[in-house]
C-alpha positions in Angstrom: 110.1 92.6 72.9 113.4 91.3 71.7 114.0 87.6 71.4 116.2 86.2 74.2 119.5 84.7 73.1 119.9 81.0 73.3 120.1 77.8 71.3 117.1 75.8 70.3 117.1 72.2 71.6 118.8 69.6 69.5 120.3 66.1 69.7 124.1 65.7 69.3 125.2 62.6 67.4 128.8 61.4 66.9 128.7 58.6 64.3 131.6 56.3 63.8 131.6 56.0 60.0 130.7 58.0 56.9 128.0 55.4 56.2 126.3 56.2 59.5 126.5 59.9 58.7 124.7 59.2 55.4 122.1 57.1 57.1 121.4 59.8 59.7 121.1 62.5 57.0 118.7 60.4 55.0 116.5 59.6 58.0 116.5 63.2 59.2 114.4 64.6 56.3 116.4 67.8 56.2 116.3 68.4 60.0 120.0 67.6 60.6 123.1 69.8 60.2 126.7 68.6 59.9 128.9 69.8 62.7 132.6 70.4 61.9 133.8 73.0 64.3 130.8 74.8 65.7 131.7 78.5 65.6 129.4 79.2 62.6 126.7 76.6 63.4 126.1 77.8 67.0 126.0 81.5 66.0 123.5 80.8 63.2 121.4 78.7 65.5 121.4 81.3 68.2 120.5 84.0 65.7 117.6 81.9 64.4 118.9 81.2 60.9 118.3 77.5 61.4 117.2 75.2 64.1 118.3 71.6 63.3 116.8 68.8 65.4 120.1 66.9 65.1 123.7 68.0 65.0 125.9 65.4 63.4 129.6 65.7 64.5 131.8 64.6 61.6 135.1 66.4 62.5 136.6 63.2 64.0 136.0 61.0 60.9 139.0 60.1 58.6 140.1 62.8 56.3 138.2 65.7 57.9 141.3 67.2 59.4 143.7 66.3 56.6 145.7 68.6 54.4 147.5 67.0 51.5 148.9 67.9 48.1 149.5 65.4 45.3 150.4 65.8 41.7 147.2 64.0 40.5 144.7 65.3 43.0 146.1 68.7 43.8 145.4 70.4 47.1 143.0 68.6 49.4 141.8 70.4 52.6 139.5 68.5 54.9 136.3 70.3 55.9 137.3 70.4 59.6 140.8 71.9 59.1 141.1 75.1 61.1 142.7 78.1 59.5 145.8 78.2 61.8 146.5 74.5 60.9 146.2 75.4 57.2 148.5 78.5 57.6 151.2 76.4 59.4 151.1 73.3 57.2 154.1 72.8 54.9 151.9 72.6 51.8 150.8 76.2 52.4 154.4 77.3 52.7 155.6 75.6 49.5 156.2 77.5 46.3 153.2 75.7 44.7 151.1 77.9 42.4 148.0 76.1 43.7 148.8 76.9 47.4 149.7 80.5 46.5 146.6 81.1 44.4 144.0 79.3 46.7 145.1 80.6 50.0 147.6 83.5 49.8 149.9 83.9 52.8 148.8 87.4 53.6 145.2 86.3 53.6 145.8 83.3 55.8 147.3 85.6 58.5 144.6 88.2 58.3 141.4 86.1 58.5 140.0 86.8 62.0 142.3 86.7 65.0 144.6 83.8 66.2 142.1 82.3 68.7 139.2 82.4 66.3 141.4 81.0 63.4 142.2 78.1 65.8 138.5 77.4 66.3 137.1 78.2 62.9 137.2 75.4 60.4 137.3 75.6 56.6 134.0 73.9 56.1 131.9 76.3 58.1 133.9 79.4 57.2 134.2 79.0 53.5 130.8 77.4 52.7 
């Protein structure tokens, strides 16, 4: 008999601070998973790769959706940045060698389709 598709039960938590995220992760003893976009997390849960007891939503926290480029820090891409946002962002279009070498324009437009790129975040897709 084939297993029936579906998600295991879990608690969804939306902490307000990074400190609260750290506390939840520490208290979970490895039974928690960070949630940034969901496309990859839910597919892997459905397919039985992991079954966290707690999903910790971090995509709303400061910096998670930021894209920035600075001379000292270089390119910074928040873990919850979706691929379409990255492709449209001015830093991706600049003639910066970092932007060209890290995320080539042709690659940005060919990763998945437009709706999936809008849902798929960098953290789950590239980790």
